[in-house]
N, C-alpha and C positions, 0 to 999 in steps of 0.2 A: 584286559582293556587298559589297565594302568601302565603296563609295559608299552603298549602302542602309543599312549598319550605322551609318555616320557620320551620315547624314541622320536616322536613327531616334534616335541619341544626341542630336543637336542639338534635334530636336523634343521629346524627353523633357526636356531641360534648359529649353527655352522653356516647356513646360507647367508644370514645377516652379516656375520663376521667376514665372510668372503666378499660380500658385496661392498663392504667398506674398504676393502683393499688394504687393510692394515693387518700385520701379523699379530698384533697384540695391542694392549692398551698403550696409549701415548700420553706423554705429559705435556702440559701447556708450554708453549714456547714464548719467551719474552719478546715483546716488540722492540725493535730498535727505535731509539729516540731520534726525532728529527734533529739535524744539525742546529746548533745554536747560532742564530744570526746576530752578528754584532751590529750595533747601531751605526747608521751611516756616518762616515767621517766627512765633515764639511770640507769643501775645497780649500786649498791653501789660500791664505789671504792675498789679495791683489792690492797693490799700492795704487790708489786712485788719487788724482789731483785734488787739492783742497777746493772747497766751494768758495772761491774768491775771485775778484777781478770783474772784468766786463762780462755781461751776460745778456741773453735774450730770454724773455718769458713768454711762453705760449699757454693760453688759457683754453679750457675745454670749449669746443664749438659744437660738436655733434658726434653721435655714435656712428659706427660704420655700417653695421648690418642688422642690429636689433636694438630695442630700447635698452639703455644703459641705466645703471643704478644711480641714485642720488649722489653717492660718494664719488663716482666718476664725473658726474656733472660739476662737482666742486673741486676738480683737480686741475693741476697745471704742471708743466715742465719748465724748469729753469735750466738753460744750457749755458754753461760758462765757456768762454773762449779758450780756456786752458784744457778743455776736454772733460771737465767734470759736469755732472748733471744731478738734479734732484727732482724726483716726481713727488709733488706735495698733494696730499689730500687734506684740504682745509679742515682744521679741527680734529683730524684723525691720525695724522702722522705723515711720515715721508720715507721714501726709498732713494738711496744714493748709488752712485756708481760713476763710471767713465764712459765716454763715447768716442768713436772715431767717425769721421765724415769724409766721404769721397763722392764727388759729383752729385751732391744733394741727397745721398743715401747715408743714413746713420746706422751704426751698429752699437747697441747699448749693452754694456757689461755691468752687472749688478753686484752690489755688496751682498744682497740676499741670495738664498739658494733654497732648494727643496730636496727632500729625500727622493722625490720622483725623478729628479734630474736637474740640470742647470737651468737657471732662468735665462731668457733671451728675448730680445725685442729688436725690431728694426723700425726706423723712421724714415720718412721721405719728406724732404722740404721742397715745397713748390710755392714760390712767391712768399706770401705771408702765412702759409699754413704748414703744419707739421702733422703728418698722418702716422700714427703709431700702431703697430701690430705686434702682439705678443706671441711667443711660442706656446705650444699646448700646455706645458708645465705651468706657465704663469696664468693661462686662461683657467686651468683647473683650480688655481688659487684666487679666482675672482677678479683678475685684471681684465679690463675690457678694452678692445680696440676702439680707437677714437681719433677724431681730427681736432687739432688744437690751432687756435689763431694767435698770431703774434700780437702781443699787447704793445701798444704805442705809448 
């Protein structure tokens, strides 16, 4: 009976080894390391005009599509005639850049940037109001679309 048990054990081992599809023992293989990602490089600096000369100041009037934060309610755009601008959050800081304007449509270029992509915003001037809409990258950074009124 011992011989029968041994033969059965050997047969079971052979069946198990064949089912694994491996001719013999294998050694563990090392996993390849993921490529090292370098930190994003900021875009090359753009030369923006200085914040000086004649300007128009637009103060927050209302949000566009949903309630906005208190910091947006305390914001304003100062547009300089030389193409410079500053978005000021009273008591919190400011963001600078340059803009171009054609037929009442403004394209804002920012000194700031994000690892998610370039910052961007457009503005539409209609009479005494400035409607500003940010690209998705800026929205993800908590900039909120709004309408600003010209301060007299």
